[in-house]
DSSP file (Angstrom, degrees, kcal/mol; ACC not computed):
  #  RESIDUE AA STRUCTURE BP1 BP2  ACC     N-H-->O    O-->H-N    N-H-->O    O-->H-N    TCO  KAPPA ALPHA  PHI   PSI    X-CA   Y-CA   Z-CA
    1    1 A M     >        0   0    0      0, 0.0     4,-1.9     0, 0.0     5,-0.2   0.000 360.0 360.0 360.0 -36.8    0.0    0.0    0.0
    2    2 A E  H  >  +     0   0    0      1,-0.2     4,-2.2     2,-0.2     5,-0.1   0.866 360.0  56.1 -63.6 -35.4    2.9    2.4    0.7
    3    3 A V  H  > S+     0   0    0      1,-0.2     4,-2.4     2,-0.2    -1,-0.2   0.915 106.2  50.3 -62.7 -43.3    4.2    1.9   -2.8
    4    4 A N  H  > S+     0   0    0      1,-0.2     4,-2.3     2,-0.2    -1,-0.2   0.898 109.9  50.2 -61.9 -41.0    0.9    3.0   -4.3
    5    5 A M  H  X S+     0   0    0     -4,-1.9     4,-1.7     2,-0.2    -1,-0.2   0.895 109.8  51.0 -64.9 -39.1    0.8    6.1   -2.1
    6    6 A Q  H  X S+     0   0    0     -4,-2.2     4,-0.9     1,-0.2    -2,-0.2   0.925 110.4  48.9 -64.4 -43.7    4.4    6.9   -3.2
    7    7 A K  H >< S+     0   0    0     -4,-2.4     3,-0.7     1,-0.2     4,-0.4   0.894 109.0  53.2 -62.9 -39.6    3.4    6.5   -6.9
    8    8 A N  H >< S+     0   0    0     -4,-2.3     3,-1.0     1,-0.2    -1,-0.2   0.845 103.1  57.9 -64.0 -33.2    0.3    8.7   -6.4
    9    9 A D  H 3< S+     0   0    0     -4,-1.7    -1,-0.2     1,-0.2    -2,-0.2   0.774 105.5  51.1 -66.1 -25.3    2.6   11.4   -4.9
   10   10 A E  T << S+     0   0    0     -4,-0.9    45,-0.6    -3,-0.7     2,-0.4   0.509  91.4  95.3 -90.1  -5.5    4.6   11.5   -8.1
   11   11 A V    <   +     0   0    0     -3,-1.0     2,-0.3    -4,-0.4    42,-0.0  -0.690  66.5  42.8 -90.5 136.9    1.5   11.8  -10.4
   12   12 A G  S    S-     0   0    0     -2,-0.4    42,-2.6     2,-0.0    43,-0.4  -0.806  79.0 -72.3 130.4-169.5    0.5   15.3  -11.6
   13   13 A F  E     -A   53   0A   0     -2,-0.3     2,-0.4    40,-0.2    40,-0.2  -0.908  26.2-149.9-128.8 153.5    1.9   18.5  -12.9
   14   14 A L  E     -A   52   0A   0     38,-2.6    38,-2.3    -2,-0.3     2,-0.1  -0.976  14.9-135.8-123.0 138.2    3.9   21.4  -11.4
   15   15 A R    >>  -     0   0    0     -2,-0.4     4,-2.3    36,-0.2     3,-0.5  -0.404  38.4 -94.2 -83.0 168.9    3.8   25.0  -12.5
   16   16 A L  H 3> S+     0   0    0     34,-0.4     4,-2.5     1,-0.3     5,-0.2   0.882 123.8  51.1 -55.5 -46.9    7.1   27.0  -13.0
   17   17 A N  H 3> S+     0   0    0      1,-0.2     4,-0.7     2,-0.2    -1,-0.3   0.858 111.4  49.1 -62.1 -34.2    7.1   28.5   -9.5
   18   18 A Q  H <> S+     0   0    0     -3,-0.5     4,-0.8     2,-0.2     3,-0.5   0.893 110.3  50.9 -69.8 -40.1    6.6   25.1   -7.9
   19   19 A V  H >X S+     0   0    0     -4,-2.3     4,-3.0     1,-0.2     3,-1.1   0.920 106.8  54.1 -61.4 -43.8    9.4   23.7  -10.0
   20   20 A L  H 3< S+     0   0    0     -4,-2.5    -1,-0.2     1,-0.3    -2,-0.2   0.676 100.4  60.5 -70.3 -16.4   11.7   26.5   -8.9
   21   21 A Q  H 3< S+     0   0    0     -4,-0.7    -1,-0.3    -3,-0.5    -2,-0.2   0.771 114.6  35.8 -74.6 -26.5   11.0   25.7   -5.3
   22   22 A I  H << S+     0   0    0     -3,-1.1    -2,-0.2    -4,-0.8    -3,-0.1   0.855 125.3  38.8 -91.8 -43.2   12.5   22.2   -5.9
   23   23 A I  S  < S-     0   0    0     -4,-3.0     2,-2.1    -5,-0.1    -1,-0.3  -0.899  84.3-147.1-110.4 100.0   15.2   23.1   -8.4
   24   24 A P        +     0   0    0      0, 0.0     2,-0.3     0, 0.0    -3,-0.1  -0.428  51.8 116.9 -78.7  78.7   16.7   26.4   -7.1
   25   25 A V        -     0   0    0     -2,-2.1    -2,-0.1    -5,-0.1     2,-0.0  -0.863  68.6 -90.6-129.7 167.9   17.7   28.2  -10.4
   26   26 A S     >  -     0   0    0     -2,-0.3     4,-2.4     1,-0.1     5,-0.2  -0.320  37.3-110.7 -73.9 163.1   16.5   31.4  -12.0
   27   27 A K  H  > S+     0   0    0      1,-0.2     4,-2.7     2,-0.2     5,-0.2   0.916 119.8  49.6 -59.8 -43.0   13.6   31.4  -14.4
   28   28 A S  H  > S+     0   0    0      1,-0.2     4,-2.3     2,-0.2    -1,-0.2   0.888 110.6  49.5 -66.8 -37.5   16.0   32.2  -17.3
   29   29 A A  H  > S+     0   0    0      2,-0.2     4,-2.3     1,-0.2    -1,-0.2   0.893 111.6  50.5 -65.4 -38.7   18.4   29.4  -16.3
   30   30 A W  H  X S+     0   0    0     -4,-2.4     4,-2.1     2,-0.2    -2,-0.2   0.951 112.1  45.2 -63.8 -49.3   15.4   27.0  -16.1
   31   31 A W  H  X S+     0   0    0     -4,-2.7     4,-2.1     1,-0.2    -2,-0.2   0.886 112.6  51.9 -63.9 -38.1   14.1   27.9  -19.6
   32   32 A G  H  X S+     0   0    0     -4,-2.3     4,-2.0    -5,-0.2     6,-0.2   0.907 109.5  50.1 -62.4 -41.3   17.6   27.7  -21.0
   33   33 A G  H  X>S+     0   0    0     -4,-2.3     6,-1.9     1,-0.2     5,-1.3   0.849 109.4  51.1 -65.3 -35.1   18.0   24.2  -19.5
   34   34 A C  H  <5S+     0   0    0     -4,-2.1    -1,-0.2     4,-0.2    -2,-0.2   0.898 109.9  50.6 -66.3 -39.9   14.7   23.2  -21.0
   35   35 A K  H  <5S+     0   0    0     -4,-2.1    -2,-0.2     1,-0.2    -1,-0.2   0.880 114.7  42.1 -66.2 -38.7   15.8   24.4  -24.4
   36   36 A T  H  <5S-     0   0    0     -4,-2.0    -1,-0.2    -5,-0.1    -2,-0.2   0.606 114.9-112.0 -85.6 -11.6   19.1   22.6  -24.3
   37   37 A G  T  <5S+     0   0    0     -4,-1.1    -3,-0.2     2,-0.2    -4,-0.1   0.453  87.2 115.9  94.7   0.9   17.6   19.4  -22.9
   38   38 A R  S   <S+     0   0    0     -5,-1.3    -4,-0.2    -6,-0.2    -5,-0.1   0.871  81.0  36.8 -68.0 -35.9   19.3   19.6  -19.5
   39   39 A F  S    S-     0   0    0     -6,-1.9    -2,-0.2    -9,-0.2    18,-0.1  -0.781 105.8 -83.0-113.6 158.7   15.9   20.0  -17.8
   40   40 A P        -     0   0    0      0, 0.0    -1,-0.1     0, 0.0    -3,-0.1  -0.206  47.7-106.2 -61.6 149.8   12.6   18.2  -18.8
   41   41 A A        -     0   0    0      1,-0.1    12,-0.4    -4,-0.1    -6,-0.0  -0.478  37.8-112.5 -73.3 145.7   10.5   19.7  -21.5
   42   42 A P        -     0   0    0      0, 0.0     2,-0.4     0, 0.0    10,-0.2  -0.312  20.0-135.5 -75.4 163.9    7.3   21.5  -20.5
   43   43 A V  E     -B   51   0B   0      8,-3.6     8,-2.4    -2,-0.0     2,-0.7  -0.981  13.3-133.2-119.5 130.7    3.8   20.2  -21.2
   44   44 A K  E     +B   50   0B   0     -2,-0.4     6,-0.2     6,-0.2     8,-0.0  -0.759  24.4 176.3 -85.2 118.7    1.1   22.6  -22.5
   45   45 A L  E    S-     0   0B   0      4,-2.5     5,-0.2    -2,-0.7    -1,-0.2   0.591  70.3 -16.2 -94.5 -14.0   -2.1   22.1  -20.5
   46   46 A G  E >  S-B   49   0B   0      3,-1.3     3,-0.9     1,-0.0    -1,-0.2  -0.948  88.5 -71.6-171.8 179.7   -3.9   24.9  -22.3
   47   47 A P  T 3  S+     0   0    0      0, 0.0    -1,-0.0     0, 0.0     3,-0.0   0.821 133.1  19.2 -59.7 -31.5   -3.2   28.0  -24.4
   48   48 A K  T 3  S+     0   0    0      1,-0.0     2,-0.5    -3,-0.0    -4,-0.0   0.141 108.2  92.4-123.8  18.8   -1.7   29.9  -21.5
   49   49 A T  E <   +B   46   0B   0     -3,-0.9    -4,-2.5   -34,-0.0    -3,-1.3  -0.953  44.7 175.0-124.5 117.1   -0.8   27.1  -19.1
   50   50 A T  E     +B   44   0B   0     -2,-0.5   -34,-0.4    -6,-0.2     2,-0.3  -0.949  10.7 157.6-119.0 139.1    2.6   25.4  -19.1
   51   51 A A  E     -B   43   0B   0     -8,-2.4    -8,-3.6    -2,-0.4     2,-0.4  -0.894  31.1-124.5-148.2 175.8    3.6   22.8  -16.6
   52   52 A W  E     -A   14   0A   0    -38,-2.3   -38,-2.6    -2,-0.3     2,-0.2  -0.960  36.1 -98.9-127.6 147.1    6.1   19.9  -16.0
   53   53 A K  E  >  -A   13   0A   0    -12,-0.4     4,-1.7    -2,-0.4     3,-0.4  -0.476  28.9-138.7 -64.3 129.3    5.4   16.3  -15.1
   54   54 A K  H  > S+     0   0    0    -42,-2.6     4,-2.4     1,-0.2     5,-0.2   0.880 102.1  56.2 -58.2 -40.7    5.9   16.0  -11.4
   55   55 A E  H  > S+     0   0    0    -45,-0.6     4,-2.2   -43,-0.4    -1,-0.2   0.864 105.5  52.0 -62.6 -35.5    7.7   12.6  -11.8
   56   56 A D  H  > S+     0   0    0     -3,-0.4     4,-2.3     2,-0.2    -1,-0.2   0.893 110.6  47.5 -66.5 -39.4   10.2   14.2  -14.2
   57   57 A I  H  X S+     0   0    0     -4,-1.7     4,-2.6     2,-0.2    -2,-0.2   0.887 111.3  50.6 -69.9 -39.0   11.0   17.0  -11.7
   58   58 A I  H  X S+     0   0    0     -4,-2.4     4,-2.4     2,-0.2    -2,-0.2   0.926 111.5  48.2 -63.5 -44.3   11.4   14.4   -8.9
   59   59 A K  H  X S+     0   0    0     -4,-2.2     4,-2.6     2,-0.2    -2,-0.2   0.916 112.0  49.6 -61.8 -43.0   13.8   12.4  -11.0
   60   60 A L  H  X S+     0   0    0     -4,-2.3     4,-2.9     2,-0.2     5,-0.2   0.921 110.2  50.5 -61.6 -44.6   15.7   15.5  -11.9
   61   61 A S  H  X S+     0   0    0     -4,-2.6     4,-2.2     1,-0.2    -1,-0.2   0.908 111.7  47.8 -60.4 -43.5   16.0   16.5   -8.3
   62   62 A D  H  X S+     0   0    0     -4,-2.4     4,-2.2     2,-0.2    -1,-0.2   0.913 112.8  49.0 -63.4 -43.0   17.2   13.0   -7.3
   63   63 A T  H  X S+     0   0    0     -4,-2.6     4,-2.2     2,-0.2    -2,-0.2   0.926 112.2  47.0 -63.2 -46.5   19.8   13.1  -10.2
   64   64 A L  H  X S+     0   0    0     -4,-2.9     4,-1.8     1,-0.2    -1,-0.2   0.884 111.8  51.7 -64.6 -38.0   21.1   16.5   -9.2
   65   65 A G  H  X S+     0   0    0     -4,-2.2     4,-1.6    -5,-0.2    -1,-0.2   0.885 110.1  48.6 -64.6 -39.6   21.3   15.5   -5.6
   66   66 A N  H  X S+     0   0    0     -4,-2.2     4,-1.3     2,-0.2    -2,-0.2   0.875 108.4  54.0 -68.4 -37.6   23.3   12.4   -6.5
   67   67 A D  H  X S+     0   0    0     -4,-2.2     4,-0.8     1,-0.2     3,-0.2   0.886 107.6  51.3 -62.9 -39.0   25.7   14.4   -8.7
   68   68 A E  H >< S+     0   0    0     -4,-1.8     3,-0.7     1,-0.2    -1,-0.2   0.898 107.6  52.3 -64.1 -41.3   26.4   16.7   -5.7
   69   69 A N  H 3< S+     0   0    0     -4,-1.6    -1,-0.2     1,-0.2    -2,-0.2   0.769 104.2  57.3 -68.2 -26.0   27.2   13.8   -3.4
   70   70 A E  H 3<        0   0    0     -4,-1.3    -1,-0.2     1,-0.2    -2,-0.2   0.722 360.0 360.0 -77.9 -21.5   29.7   12.4   -5.9
   71   71 A N    <<        0   0    0     -4,-0.8    -1,-0.2    -3,-0.7    -2,-0.2   0.458 360.0 360.0 -85.9 360.0   31.8   15.6   -6.0
């Protein structure tokens, strides 16, 4: 049951301000990283609504955290 709850926590979308609370970079650095492929690509939820898959941001956060620990 705990596994299902963990998977449910990873489902959904995050808006830019929510992403930047997890990955502490500037907006311009974030958009540049999305453009170069360093960060996940956004998903358009509507004509004026852009978000990122929560699971992609969690994976990125874990990856960046692991990279820091290796240095």
